[in-house]
C-alpha positions in Angstrom: -3.5 15.9 -23.7 -0.6 14.4 -21.7 0.9 11.5 -23.2 3.6 10.9 -20.7 2.8 7.9 -18.7 5.1 8.5 -15.8 2.4 10.1 -13.3 0.5 6.6 -13.7 3.4 4.4 -13.1 3.0 4.9 -9.1 -0.6 4.1 -9.4 0.1 0.9 -11.4 2.7 -0.3 -9.4 0.3 0.0 -6.4 -2.2 -1.8 -8.2 -0.1 -4.7 -9.2 1.4 -5.1 -5.6 -2.0 -5.2 -4.2 -3.1 -7.9 -6.5 -0.1 -10.1 -5.8 -0.4 -9.3 -1.9 -3.9 -10.2 -2.1 -3.3 -13.4 -3.8 -0.5 -14.3 -1.5 -2.7 -13.9 1.6 -5.7 -15.9 -0.1 -3.8 -18.8 -1.5 -2.1 -20.0 1.7 -4.2 -19.5 4.8 -2.6 -22.3 6.5 0.9 -21.1 6.1 1.5 -18.0 8.6 4.7 -16.6 6.9 3.1 -16.6 3.6 0.0 -14.9 4.8 1.9 -12.2 6.3 4.2 -11.9 3.2 1.3 -10.2 1.5 0.9 -7.3 3.8 4.7 -7.0 4.2 4.7 -6.8 0.3 2.0 -4.5 0.4 3.9 -2.1 3.0 7.2 -2.3 1.2 5.3 -1.5 -2.2 3.9 1.6 -0.6 7.0 3.0 0.7 8.6 2.3 -2.6 6.0 4.0 -4.7 6.0 7.1 -2.2 10.0 7.2 -2.3 10.0 6.9 -6.1 7.1 9.7 -6.5 9.0 12.0 -4.0 12.5 11.2 -5.5 13.6 10.9 -2.0 12.6 9.5 1.2 9.0 8.5 1.7 6.8 10.8 3.9 6.3 10.3 7.5 2.6 9.5 7.2 3.4 6.9 4.6 6.0 5.4 6.7 3.5 5.1 9.8 1.0 3.5 7.5 3.3 1.0 6.0 4.2 0.0 9.7 0.7 -0.4 10.5 -0.1 -2.6 7.9 1.7 -5.9 8.7 0.8 -5.2 12.3 -2.8 -4.9 11.7 -2.8 -7.8 9.5 -1.0 -9.8 12.2 -3.6 -9.0 14.7 -6.3 -10.1 12.6 -4.2 -13.0 11.3 -3.6 -14.2 14.7 -7.2 -15.2 15.0 -8.4 -15.9 11.4 -5.8 -16.1 8.6 -8.2 -16.2 5.9 -9.5 -12.6 7.0 -6.0 -10.9 6.2 -6.8 -11.3 2.2 -10.0 -8.8 3.0 -8.1 -6.3 4.5 -5.3 -5.7 1.9 -7.7 -3.8 -0.6 -8.6 -1.6 2.2 -5.2 -0.6 2.9 -4.4 -0.2 -0.7 -7.2 2.3 -0.9 -5.9 4.1 2.2 -2.4 4.0 0.6 -3.6 5.1 -2.7 -5.5 8.3 -0.9 -2.3 9.0 1.2 -0.1 9.1 -2.3 -2.9 11.3 -3.9 -3.6 13.8 -1.4 0.0 14.8 -0.5 1.8 17.0 -3.0 5.4 18.2 -2.8 4.3 21.5 -1.6 2.9 19.8 1.5 -0.6 21.3 0.7 -3.7 18.9 0.2 -4.9 18.4 -3.5 -8.6 19.2 -2.3 -7.7 22.9 -1.4 -6.6 23.7 -5.0 -10.3 24.3 -6.1 
């Protein structure tokens, strides 16, 4: 049994940042900068978690995904700012999958079976 909690820290940080980002986007649908602060926090958190996990620069795929989060939320938020809060959990799921599947060796986790 592994009693070292360090492998759980990236997942916990991503979960907490997802909750905070969703709350920011949900609380203030009238304020455009506060609505987009949630996705920006989500993207920055995703980059920080991947950089911490890799002990260096984040992976290119995570950087592209982190850049796509504010852009997609900006496009959706231009029409309906309240819908941005619904996108954040989906982006958190995609970010978690990107963090879990990529290993330091560059192989995918599902191929180890």
